[in-house]
C-alpha positions in Angstrom: 0.0 0.0 0.0 1.4 3.4 -0.9 0.2 6.9 -1.7 1.5 8.5 -4.8 1.0 11.6 -7.0 -1.4 11.2 -9.9 -2.0 13.6 -12.8 -5.5 15.1 -12.7 -7.6 14.8 -15.8 -7.7 18.2 -17.5 -11.4 17.6 -18.6 -12.6 16.3 -15.2 -15.2 19.0 -14.8 -16.8 18.1 -18.1 -16.7 14.4 -17.2 -18.2 15.0 -13.7 -21.1 16.9 -15.3 -21.7 14.1 -17.8 -22.1 11.5 -15.0 -24.0 13.7 -12.6 -21.2 14.1 -10.0 -22.4 17.4 -8.6 -20.7 17.4 -5.3 -17.0 17.1 -6.3 -16.7 20.3 -4.3 -18.7 20.8 -1.1 -19.1 24.3 0.4 -16.4 25.6 -1.9 -13.8 23.0 -0.8 -12.6 20.1 -3.0 -14.1 16.7 -1.9 -13.0 14.5 -4.8 -9.1 14.6 -5.1 -7.4 12.8 -8.0 -4.1 14.6 -7.6 -3.1 11.5 -5.6 -4.0 7.9 -5.5 -3.6 4.9 -3.2 -2.0 1.8 -4.7 -2.5 -1.7 -3.4 -1.3 -5.1 -4.2 -3.8 -7.9 -5.0 -2.7 -9.7 -1.9 -3.5 -6.7 0.3 -7.0 -6.5 -1.2 -7.9 -10.2 -1.3 -6.1 -11.5 1.8 -6.5 -8.6 4.1 -9.3 -6.2 3.2 -11.8 -8.3 1.3 -11.3 -11.3 3.7 -11.8 -9.0 6.8 -14.9 -7.5 5.2 -16.4 -11.0 4.7 -15.4 -12.2 8.1 -16.9 -9.2 9.9 -20.1 -9.3 7.9 -20.7 -12.8 9.2 -19.6 -12.0 12.7 -21.8 -8.9 13.0 -25.0 -10.5 11.7 -24.3 -13.4 14.0 -24.7 -11.1 17.0 -28.1 -9.6 16.1 -30.2 -12.5 17.4 -28.8 -12.4 20.9 -29.0 -8.6 21.1 -32.7 -8.2 19.9 -33.7 -11.0 22.3 -32.1 -9.2 25.3 -33.9 -6.3 27.0 -30.7 -5.5 28.8 -28.6 -5.3 25.6 -31.2 -3.2 23.8 -31.3 -0.9 26.8 -27.5 -0.7 26.7 -27.7 0.5 23.1 -30.3 3.1 24.2 -32.7 1.9 21.5 -36.0 3.4 22.7 -38.3 0.8 24.2 -41.2 1.5 21.8 -38.9 0.4 18.9 -37.8 -2.9 20.4 -40.6 -4.9 18.7 -40.1 -3.2 15.4 -36.4 -4.1 15.4 -36.9 -7.6 16.6 -39.7 -8.4 14.1 -37.6 -7.0 11.3 -34.8 -9.4 12.3 -37.2 -12.4 12.7 -38.4 -11.7 9.1 -34.8 -11.3 8.0 -35.8 -8.1 6.2 -33.2 -7.7 3.5 -30.3 -5.3 3.6 -29.0 -3.4 0.6 -25.6 -2.3 1.7 -23.2 -1.2 4.4 -19.6 0.0 4.9 -16.9 -1.1 7.3 -14.3 1.6 8.0 -10.8 0.2 8.6 -7.5 1.5 9.7 -4.9 -0.2 7.6 -1.3 0.5 6.3 -0.5 -2.7 4.4 1.4 -4.2 7.3 -0.9 -5.7 10.0 -4.5 -6.8 9.8 -7.2 -4.2 9.1 -8.7 -2.8 12.3 -12.4 -2.0 12.4 -12.9 1.7 13.4 -16.7 1.6 12.9 -19.5 0.0 11.0 -21.7 2.3 8.9 -24.5 -0.1 8.7 -27.6 2.2 8.3 -27.0 5.3 6.2 -23.5 5.2 4.6 -22.7 7.7 1.9 -19.6 8.1 -0.4 -21.2 5.2 -2.4 -21.5 6.9 -5.9 -17.9 8.1 -5.6 -16.8 4.5 -4.8 -19.0 2.7 -7.3 -18.9 5.0 -10.3 -16.6 8.1 -10.1 -13.4 6.2 -9.3 -14.2 3.4 -11.7 -14.5 5.9 -14.6 -11.3 7.5 -13.4 -9.5 4.1 -13.6 -10.8 3.4 -17.1 -9.9 6.8 -18.4 -6.4 6.8 -16.8 -5.7 3.4 -18.4 -7.1 4.6 -21.8 -4.8 7.7 -21.6 -1.7 5.7 -20.8 -1.5 7.0 -17.2 -1.9 3.6 -15.6 -0.9 0.1 -16.7 -3.4 -1.8 -18.9 -3.8 -4.5 -16.3 -4.5 -2.0 -13.4 -7.6 -2.9 -11.5 -9.8 -1.8 -8.6 -11.6 -3.4 -5.7 -14.9 -2.5 -7.1 -17.9 -4.5 -8.2 -20.4 -2.2 -6.5 -22.5 -1.1 -9.4 -23.3 -4.5 -10.8 -23.9 -5.9 -7.3 -26.2 -3.0 -6.3 -28.4 -3.6 -9.4 -28.6 -7.3 -8.7 -29.4 -6.7 -5.0 -32.2 -4.3 -5.9 -33.6 -6.9 -8.2 -33.6 -9.4 -5.4 -35.1 -7.0 -2.8 -37.7 -5.2 -4.8 -38.6 -7.9 -7.4 -39.7 -5.2 -9.8 -42.0 -3.5 -7.3 -42.3 0.3 -6.7 -39.5 1.9 -4.6 -39.6 5.3 -2.9 -36.2 6.7 -2.0 -36.0 9.6 0.6 -33.4 11.8 2.3 -33.0 15.3 3.6 -32.5 16.7 0.1 -30.8 19.9 1.2 -27.6 17.8 1.5 -25.9 17.6 -2.0 -24.1 14.4 -1.0 -27.3 12.7 0.3 -29.3 13.8 -2.7 -26.5 12.5 -5.0 -26.5 9.1 -3.2 -30.3 8.9 -3.5 -30.1 9.7 -7.2 -27.5 7.0 -7.8 -29.5 4.3 -5.9 -32.6 5.3 -7.7 -30.8 4.7 -11.0 -29.7 1.3 -9.8 -33.2 0.4 -8.7 -34.6 1.4 -12.1 -31.9 -0.6 -13.9 -33.1 -3.5 -11.8 -36.6 -3.1 -13.2 -38.3 -1.2 -10.4 -40.3 2.0 -11.0 -39.2 4.7 -8.4 -39.9 8.0 -6.9 -37.4 10.2 -5.0 -38.7 12.5 -2.3 -37.6 14.5 0.7 -38.2 13.0 4.1 -40.6 15.9 4.8 -42.8 14.7 1.9 -43.8 11.6 3.8 -47.1 11.7 5.6 -49.6 9.4 7.3 -53.2 8.8 6.1 -55.4 6.3 7.8 -52.3 4.6 9.4 -50.6 4.3 6.0 -47.5 6.1 4.9 -48.1 8.1 1.7 -46.2 10.6 -0.5 -47.4 14.0 -1.4 -49.4 12.5 -4.3 -51.3 10.3 -1.8 -49.6 7.2 -3.2 -49.0 4.5 -0.6 -45.3 4.0 0.3 -44.8 0.2 0.5 -41.1 0.0 0.1 -38.9 2.9 1.3 -35.1 3.4 1.0 -34.4 6.0 3.6 -31.1 7.8 3.9 -32.2 8.8 7.4 -31.0 7.2 10.5 -33.2 4.8 12.4 -32.5 6.6 15.7 -33.9 9.9 14.2 -36.9 8.1 12.8 -37.7 6.4 16.2 -37.5 9.8 17.8 -40.0 11.3 15.3 -43.7 11.3 15.9 -44.0 8.7 13.0 -41.6 6.5 14.9 -44.4 5.4 17.2 -46.9 4.7 14.5 -48.2 1.2 14.0 -47.8 1.8 10.3 -44.1 1.5 10.7 -44.5 -2.3 11.1 -46.1 -2.6 7.7 -43.5 -0.5 5.9 -40.7 -2.4 4.1 -37.6 -0.3 4.9 -34.2 -0.4 3.3 -32.1 -0.4 5.4 -34.2 -2.6 7.7 -34.9 -1.8 11.4 -32.5 -4.5 12.6 -29.6 -2.4 11.2 -30.3 0.0 14.1 -28.4 -2.5 16.3 -25.3 -2.6 14.0 -25.1 1.1 13.3 -24.9 1.9 17.0 -21.4 2.6 18.3 -22.3 0.5 21.4 -22.4 -2.5 19.1 -18.6 -2.2 18.9 -18.4 -2.9 22.6 -20.9 -5.8 22.3 -18.9 -7.2 19.4 -15.6 -7.1 21.4 -17.4 -8.7 24.4 -18.5 -11.6 22.1 -15.2 -11.9 20.2 -12.4 -10.6 22.5 -9.0 -10.7 20.8 -10.3 -11.0 17.2 -7.5 -9.8 14.9 -9.8 -7.2 13.1 -11.3 -5.7 16.3 -10.2 -3.2 18.8 -11.0 -3.5 22.6 -14.1 -1.4 23.2 -16.3 -0.9 26.3 -19.2 1.2 27.3 -17.9 4.2 29.2 -19.7 3.2 32.4 -18.2 -0.2 32.3 -15.3 -0.4 34.8 -13.2 -2.1 32.2 -13.2 1.1 30.2 -10.7 2.6 32.7 -8.1 0.0 31.6 -7.8 1.9 28.3 -5.2 4.6 28.6 -5.2 5.5 24.9 -8.7 5.5 23.4 -11.3 7.0 21.1 -14.3 8.3 22.9 -17.4 8.0 20.7 -21.1 8.7 21.3 -23.5 5.8 20.9 -25.3 7.8 18.2 -22.8 9.7 16.1 -22.5 10.6 12.4 -19.7 11.8 10.2 -17.1 11.8 13.0 -19.0 14.2 15.2 -18.3 14.5 19.0 -15.3 12.1 18.8 -12.4 12.6 21.2 -9.0 10.9 20.9 -7.2 10.5 24.2 -3.6 9.6 24.9 -3.2 9.3 28.7 -4.0 12.7 30.2 -3.9 14.4 26.8 -6.6 14.9 24.2 -4.9 14.7 20.8 -8.0 15.3 18.6 -11.6 16.4 19.2 -14.6 17.2 17.0 -17.7 19.2 17.8 -21.3 18.2 17.3 -24.6 17.6 19.0 -24.3 13.9 20.0 -23.6 12.2 23.3 -26.8 12.5 25.3 -27.3 8.7 25.1 -23.8 7.9 26.3 -20.3 6.9 25.0 -18.0 4.0 24.3 -14.3 3.9 24.6 -12.4 2.1 21.9 -8.7 1.4 22.1 -6.9 4.0 20.1 -5.5 2.7 16.8 -4.6 5.9 14.9 -5.1 6.0 11.2 -1.8 5.6 9.3 0.2 8.6 8.1 0.9 8.9 4.4 2.6 12.2 3.6 0.7 14.0 6.4 -2.7 12.5 5.4 -4.6 9.9 7.3 -6.6 7.5 5.2 -9.6 5.4 6.3 -10.5 2.5 4.0 -14.3 2.1 3.6 -14.9 -1.5 2.5 -18.4 -2.0 1.2 -20.9 -4.8 1.5 -23.8 -5.4 -0.9 -26.1 -7.7 0.9 -23.6 -9.7 2.9 -20.9 -9.9 0.2 -17.8 -7.7 -0.1 -18.2 -5.4 -3.1 -15.6 -2.7 -3.2 -13.7 0.0 -1.4 -13.4 3.8 -1.2 -10.5 5.8 0.4 -11.1 9.0 2.3 -8.2 11.0 3.8 -7.7 14.0 6.1 -5.0 15.9 7.8 -7.0 15.2 11.0 -6.9 11.8 12.7 -10.8 11.9 12.8 -12.5 11.3 9.4 -15.5 13.7 8.8 -17.9 14.6 6.1 -15.3 17.1 4.8 -12.5 14.5 4.4 -11.4 14.1 0.8 -12.2 11.0 -1.4 -9.2 9.7 -3.2 -9.3 7.0 -5.9 -7.4 3.7 -5.5 -5.9 1.2 -7.9 -4.5 -2.3 -7.7 -1.2 -2.7 -9.5 0.9 -5.9 -9.3 
């Protein structure tokens, strides 16, 4: 694994417009950065990253049954009591998952270490599936990369196939808070995948969803039967609609049982179940006396998004800290495993699942040790 300079395409802006990549810059700052690239060997991808993704996918889903069956564990995760049956019933039905993303710290030397599992509302999908793939093809065609260069990336084909299996040609609504360019872009991409899978679709803002006679409807009064929501389950459970009986009849993607896996407290429960696993870091709820054994740790809210309210502690010193509005439900402490340093940048490797199968990778990097929604996306390539 190495980071190296890469010549940007002079016609990138034209190409970005052609494929609908409208958030290459966010708030005036570059988000997509092709002036560098990360290079991996096939061994690093297959033996380390892909293998860890498959292993952890199986391990994580294997823990859901014991958690949803335990009032104590559901309480530990601070999942509201009125949502317990919704979550448990979703798991008993094995409501299908579309995708998820493991974020790893990895430098090519030791095993990848799981930093967190973005199981419910992961973004950076379009960039990983489409934008960096076209970058690879064009760089090869222009003689800037070897003809046998490759990428850990079968996301697009797998997403279409997964939509076909989930929706079976039925109507799909897709919703987000559309004021976010990245969220709206992710929804547009997933809508395109669903259409290619044979499903009619409609995209809408979360505020366009209403209740009529205990049935969820859109603004045209059309019943919402299957909903992809780029909107966290904990937010939905806190909404007035989160207590509606209609929620039990709504086929949601991601399903309600993903609320267990997306919770940072799950990292503590996973370590409790598999202590010493080579891809896991010691992690404890902050009120667990074992948490005091960690001298160097990352303090994370149970509910946190985009790196908000994370504190990295080394002994009596805070080495990094982010702001935000999370933390009311409590925290975990995870053994500190700093992201590697490549030329003053710290990459996190987001390895994707489609269904329960490894499907690709995206690299985001930052000068900060905490990855946020402003960290830059950098393409990767496999070169032997």
